[in-house]
C-alpha positions, 0 to 999 in steps of 0.5 A: 500500499502506498504511503500517504504523501503528507506523511512521506513529506513529513518523514523526509523533512524530519530525516533532514533535521539536525541537532546543532549544539556544542557538546562540550564536557560541561554542556554549557557552551552556547556557541554554534558547533562546526562540522568536524571529522570523526575520522581524521581527513588529512591522515586516515582518510588520505590513505583510503581515498580514490579521487577524493572519495570513499565508500560509506554505508548509507540509509535510503528509501527505495520503493517505499522500503528502507535500504542500506547500501554502499555509496560513494561520498566525498572525502571532505564530507565523510565522517563529519558531524557537528559535535563541538564549537571551533573553540572546544574542538581545537582546545580538546583535540589539538594533541591529536590534530597537531601532533603525529600519532604516538601509539604509546601516548595515553593522552592521544589514545584517550582523545581518539576514543573520546572523539568517537564517544562525542560522535555517538552522543551527537548521533543518539541525541539527533536520533532522539530529537527526530523520533520525538518530533515525529511523535509530536507530529502524530499527536498533533494530527490526532493519529496517536493519543496525547494523554495515554501511552502509545507505541510511538510515544514509547519509542520516543521515550526509549530513544531519549533514554538511550541518549541519556545513557550515552551521555552518562557514560561519556560523563563518567568515563571521559568528561571527568577524566578529561578535566582531571587529565586522568587518561589511565582510566581508559584502557586500550587493546591494539594491533596492526593490519600490516603488509597490505594497503589500508582499505578501511577507516572507522570511528565507532562506539557500541555496547558490549551487551544488550541491556534495555536502553537507559541502563548503564552499559559496558561500551567498546570503542573501535577505531581503525586508523590507516597510518601508512601505505601498508599499515592500519592500526586497530584500536579498541578502547574501553573504561578500566572498569570494563577491562575484563568484559572487553577481554572476554568480548574480544577473545576470539578475535584477539586469538586469531591470526592473519586472514582469520583475524581480519575476518573476525574483525570484519564480522564485528564491524558489520554486526556492531559498528556503524561509522566506517569507510571503505576504499573504492579500490577495495569495493571495486575489487569485490564481486557483486555477490560479495558486495550484496552479502556485506550490505545484507550483513550490515543491514541486519543490525538496522532492520532485524526483528529486535534491535536489542536482540543478541541474535548472531550475525549470519556469517558467510565466507564473503564478509572479509572487508580486508580481502580485495583479491 
């Protein structure tokens, strides 16, 4: 059945709405946020771009159905979000923006993870704003009741709880340590994919469990950082409190080697990560079947029967993102 044109117009209008507030550590700044990269443009993206473009998983509506597909995006627009004003962005991230990466520098590693957390906080706040606005539109039109619970109202409340939980995580494990410069409170596990041109860059944040939104949760922060023509740093970050949980969660991946480790990392990204970018030279080497399977695997996280379900990713041999042969 065709969608009502008015409702379709409302959907596309809401989908373009933006959350634009500086998310400084104290949430007190009133300056306008600037567009900044969650994955560094001048370094990481420069190693995977082709003709100033990279591939990104993009959400769209086709034939009145939601779809996710790999789409080319300009390098200067890839990974950007409006999370901080110019002053706070420069003040907080100068040690990683102006200095060469030192993989032993705890301040730099902390800030790489912190940028991923801010990007996630911005994403969930923007999502909650859109869902709340949609609910209010439905209520104003009389499509749902204003004075008693409804499915759209419950969905709006759940997204607000999710945003609250992510903010609470940032405040406890990143904002306070940033202010006191207690960088050891965030721990890291890292390894490198070496001997092949980088094909992926990522800045992602996700939960290691499936608690209901609004409850405290252990998070894992994943950054894939191309550092040279034949090397990619894989950096996992997490609160010290969650060290044992992270070790168990990553045990299978960290015990693997070579192509098996790349496959396990690929499955983790497709199942749990969201903000990653792929080199056109890699995507162009994939068979049509491989491309479809990767898009389908990624889509499971968005359109599965239950977003809080811990149903495992349906694994197939074609899901290795690093395999370009």
